[in-house]
All heavy atoms as an XYZ file, in Angstrom:
735
protein
N     -49.606    -43.026     15.358
C     -48.436    -43.583     15.984
C     -48.245    -45.060     15.617
O     -47.120    -45.534     15.592
C     -48.510    -43.423     17.505
C     -48.375    -41.983     18.002
S     -46.843    -41.170     17.533
C     -45.721    -41.831     18.720
N     -49.369    -45.735     15.343
C     -49.242    -47.132     14.903
C     -48.422    -47.215     13.619
O     -47.584    -48.112     13.467
C     -50.620    -47.762     14.682
C     -51.384    -47.969     15.971
O     -50.743    -48.226     17.006
O     -52.622    -47.867     15.950
N     -48.686    -46.275     12.707
C     -47.925    -46.244     11.448
C     -46.451    -45.960     11.707
O     -45.574    -46.563     11.077
C     -48.483    -45.187     10.497
C     -49.858    -45.543      9.962
O     -50.225    -46.740     10.009
O     -50.556    -44.627      9.504
N     -46.178    -45.049     12.628
C     -44.777    -44.750     12.946
C     -44.070    -45.964     13.521
O     -42.917    -46.240     13.171
C     -44.686    -43.579     13.909
C     -44.980    -42.252     13.254
C     -44.798    -41.098     14.221
O     -44.916    -41.259     15.430
N     -44.498    -39.931     13.663
N     -44.730    -46.689     14.394
C     -44.136    -47.882     14.970
C     -43.853    -48.912     13.884
O     -42.764    -49.503     13.842
C     -45.045    -48.487     16.045
C     -44.532    -49.778     16.693
C     -43.172    -49.557     17.355
C     -45.554    -50.292     17.688
N     -44.804    -49.107     13.001
C     -44.626    -50.064     11.915
C     -43.464    -49.649     11.010
O     -42.611    -50.463     10.653
C     -45.924    -50.189     11.115
C     -45.879    -51.253     10.042
C     -47.222    -51.492      9.343
N     -47.899    -50.265      8.941
C     -48.971    -49.743      9.557
N     -49.480    -50.323     10.625
N     -49.532    -48.636      9.117
N     -43.385    -48.369     10.673
C     -42.316    -47.876      9.803
C     -40.957    -47.922     10.505
O     -39.947    -48.278      9.890
C     -42.623    -46.462      9.318
C     -43.815    -46.375      8.390
C     -43.649    -47.188      7.118
O     -42.529    -47.199      6.547
O     -44.625    -47.827      6.693
N     -40.916    -47.554     11.770
C     -39.667    -47.633     12.532
C     -39.166    -49.078     12.612
O     -37.974    -49.342     12.434
C     -39.856    -47.099     13.954
C     -39.687    -45.619     14.186
C     -40.105    -45.258     15.622
C     -38.264    -45.175     13.940
N     -40.077    -49.995     12.866
C     -39.713    -51.405     12.965
C     -39.214    -51.926     11.620
O     -38.201    -52.640     11.568
C     -40.914    -52.230     13.466
O     -41.340    -51.705     14.734
C     -40.556    -53.690     13.630
N     -39.886    -51.564     10.549
C     -39.452    -51.991      9.217
C     -38.088    -51.399      8.872
O     -37.211    -52.090      8.336
C     -40.490    -51.590      8.166
N     -37.899    -50.123      9.187
C     -36.621    -49.480      8.914
C     -35.507    -50.120      9.735
O     -34.410    -50.382      9.226
C     -36.700    -47.975      9.184
C     -35.418    -47.249      8.918
C     -34.881    -47.200      7.645
C     -34.738    -46.621      9.951
C     -33.687    -46.543      7.395
C     -33.548    -45.952      9.720
C     -33.017    -45.919      8.438
N     -35.787    -50.404     11.004
C     -34.812    -51.067     11.870
C     -34.407    -52.418     11.276
O     -33.223    -52.758     11.231
C     -35.402    -51.245     13.270
C     -34.454    -51.819     14.263
N     -34.238    -53.167     14.389
C     -33.659    -51.209     15.177
C     -33.352    -53.378     15.343
N     -32.979    -52.210     15.839
N     -35.389    -53.161     10.817
C     -35.117    -54.470     10.215
C     -34.236    -54.333      8.970
O     -33.249    -55.057      8.817
C     -36.441    -55.168      9.871
C     -36.259    -56.466      9.166
N     -35.818    -57.610      9.797
C     -36.437    -56.800      7.864
C     -35.745    -58.589      8.917
N     -36.116    -58.127      7.745
N     -34.595    -53.413      8.093
C     -33.825    -53.225      6.860
C     -32.431    -52.678      7.145
O     -31.458    -53.082      6.503
C     -34.566    -52.305      5.889
C     -35.792    -52.930      5.285
C     -35.504    -54.234      4.550
O     -34.514    -54.297      3.790
O     -36.274    -55.184      4.738
N     -32.312    -51.783      8.100
C     -30.997    -51.251      8.456
C     -30.120    -52.355      9.038
O     -28.932    -52.446      8.719
C     -31.132    -50.098      9.447
C     -29.824    -49.416      9.866
C     -29.139    -48.786      8.645
C     -30.089    -48.362     10.930
N     -30.695    -53.208      9.861
C     -29.960    -54.333     10.427
C     -29.471    -55.264      9.318
O     -28.313    -55.702      9.330
C     -30.829    -55.099     11.444
O     -31.207    -54.195     12.493
C     -30.095    -56.287     12.035
N     -30.332    -55.545      8.356
C     -29.939    -56.392      7.212
C     -28.838    -55.722      6.402
O     -27.862    -56.363      5.999
C     -31.133    -56.676      6.318
C     -32.064    -57.725      6.863
C     -33.190    -58.031      5.926
N     -32.752    -57.936      4.533
C     -33.511    -58.193      3.491
N     -34.746    -58.559      3.663
N     -33.056    -58.075      2.271
N     -28.990    -54.430      6.133
C     -27.981    -53.691      5.380
C     -26.642    -53.721      6.101
O     -25.601    -53.980      5.486
C     -28.438    -52.248      5.153
C     -27.362    -51.375      4.566
C     -27.067    -51.433      3.209
C     -26.632    -50.503      5.369
C     -26.069    -50.636      2.660
C     -25.630    -49.704      4.832
C     -25.351    -49.772      3.471
N     -26.664    -53.438      7.399
C     -25.426    -53.422      8.176
C     -24.743    -54.785      8.163
O     -23.516    -54.869      8.042
C     -25.697    -52.966      9.604
C     -26.060    -51.503      9.692
O     -25.800    -50.720      8.778
N     -26.698    -51.118     10.787
N     -25.516    -55.845      8.298
C     -24.943    -57.196      8.268
C     -24.347    -57.496      6.901
O     -23.241    -58.050      6.802
C     -26.010    -58.230      8.627
N     -25.051    -57.119      5.862
C     -24.558    -57.337      4.503
C     -23.285    -56.535      4.238
O     -22.318    -57.047      3.662
C     -25.642    -56.967      3.490
O     -25.189    -57.155      2.173
N     -23.289    -55.284      4.660
C     -22.102    -54.445      4.482
C     -20.929    -55.004      5.274
O     -19.795    -55.042      4.776
C     -22.399    -53.004      4.890
C     -21.263    -52.007      4.673
C     -20.880    -51.919      3.197
C     -21.664    -50.638      5.202
N     -21.181    -55.461      6.486
C     -20.122    -56.052      7.292
C     -19.534    -57.291      6.630
O     -18.308    -57.464      6.588
N     -20.397    -58.143      6.091
C     -19.921    -59.345      5.389
C     -19.137    -58.973      4.141
O     -18.092    -59.569      3.856
C     -21.101    -60.232      4.992
O     -21.749    -60.725      6.124
N     -19.639    -58.004      3.409
C     -18.936    -57.557      2.200
C     -17.583    -56.968      2.537
O     -16.592    -57.209      1.823
C     -19.772    -56.518      1.446
O     -20.956    -57.085      0.964
N     -17.515    -56.214      3.612
C     -16.246    -55.624      4.032
C     -15.248    -56.718      4.411
O     -14.071    -56.657      4.030
C     -16.458    -54.661      5.196
C     -15.217    -53.967      5.738
C     -14.532    -53.124      4.663
C     -15.585    -53.092      6.937
N     -15.700    -57.730      5.138
C     -14.815    -58.837      5.501
C     -14.314    -59.569      4.263
O     -13.123    -59.908      4.168
C     -15.527    -59.813      6.431
C     -15.722    -59.291      7.830
C     -16.486    -60.262      8.704
O     -17.109    -61.204      8.227
N     -16.450    -60.019      9.997
N     -15.194    -59.815      3.315
C     -14.801    -60.494      2.082
C     -13.821    -59.640      1.281
O     -12.837    -60.149      0.734
C     -16.027    -60.830      1.231
C     -15.710    -61.556     -0.048
C     -15.035    -62.909      0.170
O     -15.300    -63.565      1.191
O     -14.220    -63.291     -0.690
N     -14.074    -58.349      1.224
C     -13.162    -57.442      0.536
C     -11.790    -57.461      1.193
O     -10.770    -57.513      0.502
C     -13.733    -56.022      0.533
C     -12.878    -54.928     -0.095
C     -12.651    -55.212     -1.576
C     -13.527    -53.572      0.101
N     -11.757    -57.437      2.510
C     -10.483    -57.471      3.226
C      -9.732    -58.781      2.971
O      -8.520    -58.774      2.776
C     -10.703    -57.256      4.725
C     -11.102    -55.841      5.063
C     -11.578    -55.644      6.494
O     -11.909    -56.662      7.165
O     -11.621    -54.491      6.933
N     -10.465    -59.908      2.954
C      -9.826    -61.199      2.660
C      -9.266    -61.213      1.244
O      -8.124    -61.617      1.020
C     -10.828    -62.346      2.824
C     -10.992    -62.819      4.245
C     -11.757    -64.126      4.311
N     -13.124    -64.012      3.841
C     -14.154    -63.643      4.596
N     -13.971    -63.352      5.859
N     -15.366    -63.575      4.090
N     -10.060    -60.755      0.287
C      -9.615    -60.741     -1.108
C      -8.455    -59.776     -1.300
O      -7.503    -60.070     -2.020
C     -10.777    -60.342     -2.030
O     -11.806    -61.289     -1.956
N      -8.563    -58.644     -0.670
C      -7.505    -57.643     -0.766
C      -6.204    -58.211     -0.185
O      -5.128    -58.048     -0.770
C      -7.917    -56.380     -0.013
C      -7.111    -55.181     -0.367
N      -5.996    -54.811      0.337
C      -7.270    -54.279     -1.353
C      -5.494    -53.717     -0.199
N      -6.238    -53.377     -1.225
N      -6.303    -58.880      0.939
C      -5.130    -59.479      1.550
C      -4.505    -60.567      0.693
O      -3.280    -60.740      0.689
N      -5.332    -61.291     -0.058
C      -4.821    -62.378     -0.894
C      -3.971    -61.864     -2.055
O      -3.031    -62.535     -2.478
C      -5.988    -63.205     -1.434
N      -4.281    -60.681     -2.572
C      -3.523    -60.147     -3.718
C      -2.515    -59.086     -3.301
O      -1.717    -58.639     -4.117
C      -4.458    -59.562     -4.806
C      -5.391    -60.622     -5.339
C      -5.207    -58.352     -4.317
N      -2.551    -58.715     -2.047
C      -1.748    -57.592     -1.575
C      -0.263    -57.713     -1.914
O       0.334    -56.791     -2.452
C      -1.933    -57.436     -0.068
C      -1.407    -56.116      0.450
O      -1.621    -55.094     -0.227
O      -0.799    -56.115      1.528
N       0.332    -58.838     -1.612
C       1.778    -58.977     -1.836
C       2.132    -59.190     -3.307
O       3.282    -59.032     -3.692
C       2.322    -60.131     -0.999
O       1.740    -61.358     -1.423
N       1.153    -59.539     -4.138
C       1.406    -59.816     -5.549
C       1.182    -58.606     -6.455
O       1.599    -58.627     -7.612
C       0.504    -60.957     -6.036
C       0.653    -62.197     -5.223
N       1.783    -62.982     -5.248
C      -0.185    -62.781     -4.326
C       1.634    -63.995     -4.430
N       0.452    -63.903     -3.845
N       0.497    -57.609     -5.933
C       0.111    -56.474     -6.782
C       0.879    -55.244     -6.328
O       0.486    -54.556     -5.411
C      -1.395    -56.249     -6.678
C      -1.929    -55.214     -7.595
C      -1.364    -54.762     -8.754
C      -3.148    -54.492     -7.446
N      -2.155    -53.820     -9.341
C      -3.258    -53.624     -8.554
C      -4.147    -54.490     -6.498
C      -4.332    -52.776     -8.728
C      -5.213    -53.650     -6.682
C      -5.314    -52.799     -7.783
N       1.975    -54.966     -7.018
C       2.839    -53.860     -6.628
C       3.225    -53.002     -7.835
O       4.362    -52.572     -7.955
C       4.105    -54.396     -5.942
C       3.846    -55.175     -4.673
C       3.193    -54.353     -3.578
O       3.473    -53.170     -3.425
N       2.303    -54.976     -2.819
N       2.286    -52.745     -8.724
C       2.604    -51.916     -9.886
C       2.065    -50.503     -9.707
O       1.547    -50.136     -8.649
C       2.089    -52.552    -11.179
C       0.577    -52.730    -11.196
O      -0.096    -52.227    -10.263
O       0.058    -53.361    -12.119
N       2.192    -49.683    -10.757
C       1.764    -48.284    -10.653
C       0.248    -48.149    -10.505
O      -0.236    -47.198     -9.881
C       2.245    -47.492    -11.880
O       1.693    -48.045    -13.064
N      -0.494    -49.082    -11.061
C      -1.950    -49.028    -10.913
C      -2.355    -49.241     -9.453
O      -3.364    -48.737     -8.999
C      -2.628    -50.053    -11.808
C      -4.119    -49.925    -11.831
S      -4.796    -51.034    -13.051
C      -6.518    -50.815    -12.719
N      -1.542    -49.981     -8.722
C      -1.830    -50.237     -7.315
C      -1.864    -48.935     -6.520
O      -2.705    -48.748     -5.644
C      -0.777    -51.196     -6.740
C      -0.853    -51.397     -5.243
C      -2.194    -52.051     -4.855
N      -2.358    -52.117     -3.435
C      -2.076    -53.176     -2.692
N      -1.616    -54.272     -3.254
N      -2.262    -53.146     -1.404
N      -0.951    -48.034     -6.835
C      -0.912    -46.760     -6.115
C      -2.199    -45.970     -6.352
O      -2.793    -45.436     -5.417
C       0.303    -45.936     -6.543
C       0.429    -44.644     -5.785
C       1.657    -43.869     -6.183
C       1.680    -42.566     -5.402
N       2.786    -41.723     -5.747
N      -2.645    -45.919     -7.590
C      -3.898    -45.218     -7.908
C      -5.081    -45.896     -7.228
O      -5.986    -45.233     -6.706
C      -4.103    -45.172     -9.418
N      -5.071    -47.220     -7.218
C      -6.127    -47.976     -6.556
C      -6.149    -47.666     -5.056
O      -7.201    -47.396     -4.473
C      -5.915    -49.471     -6.783
C      -6.785    -50.347     -5.930
C      -8.108    -50.613     -6.294
C      -6.311    -50.903     -4.747
C      -8.915    -51.418     -5.515
C      -7.112    -51.713     -3.959
C      -8.405    -51.958     -4.347
O      -9.202    -52.750     -3.561
N      -4.971    -47.697     -4.428
C      -4.886    -47.442     -2.991
C      -5.353    -46.039     -2.621
O      -5.907    -45.838     -1.536
C      -3.461    -47.669     -2.482
C      -3.149    -49.137     -2.269
O      -4.096    -49.961     -2.235
O      -1.955    -49.467     -2.139
N      -5.138    -45.078     -3.488
C      -5.592    -43.708     -3.216
C      -7.105    -43.636     -3.096
O      -7.629    -42.806     -2.355
C      -5.096    -42.756     -4.303
C      -3.614    -42.473     -4.224
C      -3.090    -41.642     -5.389
O      -3.874    -41.269     -6.285
O      -1.880    -41.373     -5.401
N      -7.809    -44.506     -3.811
C      -9.270    -44.543     -3.708
C      -9.741    -45.543     -2.654
O     -10.690    -45.292     -1.928
C      -9.882    -44.892     -5.063
C      -9.668    -43.828     -6.104
C     -10.288    -44.195     -7.435
O     -10.856    -45.262     -7.609
N     -10.174    -43.289     -8.387
N      -9.057    -46.674     -2.582
C      -9.482    -47.741     -1.675
C      -9.279    -47.378     -0.209
O     -10.148    -47.636      0.623
C      -8.710    -49.022     -2.000
C      -8.927    -50.122     -0.986
C     -10.105    -50.868     -0.994
C      -7.978    -50.403     -0.004
C     -10.320    -51.869     -0.065
C      -8.183    -51.403      0.929
C      -9.349    -52.136      0.899
O      -9.562    -53.119      1.826
N      -8.161    -46.785      0.122
C      -7.827    -46.523      1.522
C      -8.873    -45.657      2.219
O      -9.362    -46.032      3.294
C      -6.409    -45.933      1.635
O      -5.484    -46.871      1.067
C      -6.039    -45.651      3.075
N      -9.275    -44.500      1.648
C     -10.318    -43.719      2.339
C     -11.670    -44.432      2.372
O     -12.379    -44.364      3.373
C     -10.413    -42.429      1.525
C      -9.262    -42.410      0.596
C      -8.738    -43.799      0.499
N     -12.010    -45.137      1.294
C     -13.277    -45.878      1.272
C     -13.275    -46.953      2.350
O     -14.252    -47.093      3.102
C     -13.508    -46.505     -0.100
C     -14.730    -47.411     -0.211
C     -16.014    -46.616      0.029
C     -14.760    -48.095     -1.572
N     -12.199    -47.686      2.451
C     -12.093    -48.735      3.458
C     -12.199    -48.147      4.867
O     -12.878    -48.705      5.738
C     -10.776    -49.495      3.281
C     -10.609    -50.597      4.263
N      -9.851    -50.464      5.401
C     -11.130    -51.849      4.298
C      -9.903    -51.586      6.083
N     -10.667    -52.450      5.444
N     -11.538    -47.019      5.091
C     -11.586    -46.379      6.414
C     -13.011    -45.958      6.769
O     -13.466    -46.185      7.891
C     -10.653    -45.175      6.447
N     -13.718    -45.377      5.811
C     -15.093    -44.935      6.074
C     -16.023    -46.131      6.300
O     -16.874    -46.103      7.198
C     -15.626    -44.073      4.929
C     -14.986    -42.729      4.848
N     -15.044    -41.797      5.852
C     -14.266    -42.147      3.858
C     -14.396    -40.716      5.505
N     -13.895    -40.900      4.296
N     -15.874    -47.161      5.481
C     -16.728    -48.344      5.654
C     -16.451    -49.018      6.994
O     -17.380    -49.433      7.688
C     -16.519    -49.339      4.510
C     -17.147    -48.898      3.225
S     -17.243    -50.158      1.930
C     -15.807    -51.148      2.131
N     -15.182    -49.126      7.353
C     -14.819    -49.748      8.625
C     -15.390    -48.952      9.793
O     -15.948    -49.522     10.741
C     -13.289    -49.875      8.745
O     -12.815    -50.676      7.662
C     -12.890    -50.502     10.063
N     -15.268    -47.639      9.728
C     -15.814    -46.794     10.795
C     -17.326    -46.968     10.896
O     -17.870    -47.080     11.996
C     -15.478    -45.330     10.554
C     -16.065    -44.418     11.614
C     -15.716    -42.961     11.406
O     -14.696    -42.646     10.809
N     -16.550    -42.080     11.895
N     -18.007    -46.987      9.757
C     -19.456    -47.157      9.793
C     -19.837    -48.516     10.388
O     -20.667    -48.594     11.298
C     -20.069    -47.011      8.391
C     -21.553    -47.270      8.435
C     -22.423    -46.279      8.851
C     -22.071    -48.521      8.125
C     -23.789    -46.531      8.955
C     -23.425    -48.784      8.221
C     -24.277    -47.783      8.635
O     -25.614    -48.042      8.749
N     -19.239    -49.581      9.875
C     -19.603    -50.930     10.310
C     -19.313    -51.145     11.791
O     -20.131    -51.707     12.518
C     -18.889    -51.995      9.443
C     -18.980    -53.379     10.057
C     -19.466    -52.003      8.037
N     -18.165    -50.670     12.248
C     -17.751    -50.965     13.630
C     -18.284    -49.982     14.659
O     -18.496    -50.356     15.812
C     -16.233    -51.017     13.704
C     -15.690    -52.187     12.921
C     -14.229    -52.387     13.119
N     -13.786    -53.512     12.295
C     -12.592    -53.606     11.753
N     -11.702    -52.664     11.953
N     -12.276    -54.650     11.019
N     -18.482    -48.732     14.267
C     -18.878    -47.722     15.266
C     -20.280    -47.182     15.038
O     -21.086    -47.125     15.959
C     -17.887    -46.559     15.239
C     -16.527    -46.952     15.722
C     -15.630    -45.743     15.823
N     -14.279    -46.151     16.175
C     -13.201    -45.647     15.655
N     -13.277    -44.685     14.770
N     -12.018    -46.081     16.030
N     -20.548    -46.718     13.830
C     -21.795    -46.006     13.586
C     -22.999    -46.930     13.445
O     -24.069    -46.632     13.989
C     -21.649    -45.119     12.350
C     -20.613    -44.023     12.554
C     -20.282    -43.262     11.288
O     -21.060    -43.314     10.320
O     -19.221    -42.615     11.271
N     -22.848    -48.030     12.745
C     -23.979    -48.939     12.537
C     -24.585    -49.410     13.856
O     -25.815    -49.346     14.019
C     -23.566    -50.119     11.662
N     -23.778    -49.858     14.812
C     -24.388    -50.279     16.086
C     -25.108    -49.135     16.805
O     -26.162    -49.346     17.418
C     -23.198    -50.773     16.913
C     -22.145    -51.129     15.923
C     -22.343    -50.170     14.787
N     -24.562    -47.936     16.709
C     -25.217    -46.794     17.359
C     -26.560    -46.473     16.709
O     -27.523    -46.139     17.408
C     -24.317    -45.562     17.293
C     -23.173    -45.634     18.262
C     -22.441    -44.311     18.309
N     -21.015    -44.591     18.323
C     -20.082    -43.789     17.904
N     -20.386    -42.625     17.409
N     -18.824    -44.134     17.971
N     -26.615    -46.543     15.375
C     -27.876    -46.263     14.684
C     -28.942    -47.280     15.054
O     -30.090    -46.913     15.333
C     -27.687    -46.247     13.171
C     -26.879    -45.081     12.654
C     -26.042    -45.226     11.560
C     -26.950    -43.821     13.239
C     -25.300    -44.155     11.070
C     -26.215    -42.759     12.763
C     -25.392    -42.921     11.672
O     -24.663    -41.874     11.188
N     -28.584    -48.559     15.050
C     -29.594    -49.566     15.386
C     -30.000    -49.466     16.857
O     -31.175    -49.649     17.188
C     -29.109    -50.988     15.046
O     -27.844    -51.226     15.638
C     -29.013    -51.187     13.546
N     -29.049    -49.167     17.725
C     -29.374    -48.978     19.141
C     -30.318    -47.783     19.328
O     -31.275    -47.851     20.103
C     -28.092    -48.766     19.943
C     -28.304    -48.657     21.428
C     -26.988    -48.482     22.171
O     -26.022    -49.194     21.846
O     -26.942    -47.617     23.073
N     -30.058    -46.708     18.611
C     -30.915    -45.528     18.675
C     -32.331    -45.877     18.225
O     -33.315    -45.519     18.890
C     -30.327    -44.415     17.792
C     -31.209    -43.215     17.666
C     -31.260    -42.268     18.677
C     -31.985    -43.021     16.530
C     -32.074    -41.146     18.558
C     -32.794    -41.914     16.406
C     -32.846    -40.966     17.421
N     -32.453    -46.585     17.098
C     -33.774    -46.970     16.609
C     -34.473    -47.919     17.575
O     -35.687    -47.814     17.774
C     -33.666    -47.623     15.229
C     -33.397    -46.679     14.074
C     -33.188    -47.463     12.780
C     -34.541    -45.690     13.896
N     -33.729    -48.829     18.173
C     -34.314    -49.740     19.149
C     -34.931    -48.942     20.303
O     -36.053    -49.233     20.740
C     -33.255    -50.726     19.689
O     -32.758    -51.513     18.603
C     -33.837    -51.636     20.762
N     -34.206    -47.944     20.768
C     -34.735    -47.086     21.831
C     -36.008    -46.364     21.422
O     -36.963    -46.267     22.200
N     -36.024    -45.844     20.209
C     -37.223    -45.144     19.716
C     -38.406    -46.102     19.607
O     -39.534    -45.745     19.949
C     -36.952    -44.487     18.355
C     -35.955    -43.352     18.431
C     -36.455    -42.267     19.357
C     -35.437    -41.175     19.525
N     -35.784    -40.232     20.569
N     -38.148    -47.314     19.142
C     -39.224    -48.310     19.035
C     -39.784    -48.629     20.420
O     -41.002    -48.715     20.609
C     -38.712    -49.577     18.317
C     -38.469    -49.269     16.830
C     -39.682    -50.739     18.484
C     -37.696    -50.339     16.083
N     -38.921    -48.782     21.383
C     -39.358    -49.057     22.760
C     -40.227    -47.911     23.277
O     -41.287    -48.143     23.874
C     -38.142    -49.298     23.678
C     -37.489    -50.632     23.340
C     -38.543    -49.234     25.155
C     -36.132    -50.850     23.994
N     -39.797    -46.683     23.037
C     -40.578    -45.526     23.495
C     -41.949    -45.448     22.825
O     -42.956    -45.165     23.489
C     -39.799    -44.226     23.273
C     -38.650    -44.065     24.190
N     -37.351    -43.998     23.751
C     -38.576    -43.985     25.543
C     -36.532    -43.864     24.781
N     -37.258    -43.858     25.885
N     -41.999    -45.686     21.544
C     -43.290    -45.642     20.847
C     -44.190    -46.769     21.336
O     -45.393    -46.560     21.543
C     -43.097    -45.703     19.312
C     -44.427    -45.826     18.596
C     -42.365    -44.447     18.822
N     -43.635    -47.959     21.538
C     -44.444    -49.068     22.073
C     -45.007    -48.736     23.456
O     -46.154    -49.024     23.755
C     -43.613    -50.348     22.147
C     -43.475    -51.032     20.829
C     -42.838    -52.406     20.978
N     -42.706    -53.008     19.672
C     -41.645    -53.672     19.251
N     -40.631    -53.874     20.065
N     -41.611    -54.185     18.051
N     -44.163    -48.137     24.302
C     -44.634    -47.739     25.642
C     -45.757    -46.724     25.523
O     -46.728    -46.756     26.284
C     -43.490    -47.157     26.454
C     -42.573    -48.189     27.013
C     -41.518    -47.546     27.888
N     -40.519    -48.521     28.259
C     -39.282    -48.216     28.599
N     -38.881    -46.958     28.613
N     -38.433    -49.161     28.921
N     -45.612    -45.784     24.608
C     -46.636    -44.774     24.420
C     -47.941    -45.416     23.975
O     -49.019    -45.077     24.468
C     -46.169    -43.734     23.375
C     -47.212    -42.733     23.037
C     -47.455    -41.641     23.867
C     -47.990    -42.851     21.888
C     -48.412    -40.698     23.564
C     -48.966    -41.923     21.571
C     -49.183    -40.844     22.409
O     -50.134    -39.934     22.112
N     -47.842    -46.341     23.044
C     -49.058    -46.969     22.492
C     -49.689    -47.988     23.432
O     -50.904    -48.109     23.492
C     -48.719    -47.657     21.158
C     -48.448    -46.725     19.984
C     -47.943    -47.537     18.792
C     -49.690    -45.938     19.609
N     -48.846    -48.726     24.131
C     -49.353    -49.861     24.890
C     -49.176    -49.727     26.407
O     -49.508    -50.653     27.162
C     -48.686    -51.157     24.411
C     -48.803    -51.368     22.939
N     -49.997    -51.621     22.305
C     -47.862    -51.321     21.961
C     -49.803    -51.744     20.998
N     -48.506    -51.560     20.770
N     -48.623    -48.607     26.843
C     -48.422    -48.402     28.272
C     -47.185    -49.150     28.771
O     -46.574    -49.929     28.067
N     -46.841    -48.862     29.983
C     -45.753    -49.600     30.611
C     -44.513    -48.853     30.631
O     -43.458    -49.021     30.843
């Protein structure tokens, strides 16, 4: 169980870093996208939007809804394993 606690804690840390990085990248992408939005209105834009729109929706959903739930879930598991190992 000591190994599980160590691995859960490491995974929680890396997931938290990943989520923060993805959130920052998403914000930067949104800022950059907004800066060119009114200037880019050609046929390539339509093809781009067909790929970008679903990707943006999925990333936004993950960053805003799923990422916090995953880290909260792992936090709970870490607490339970610590209680098991150390009492309380």
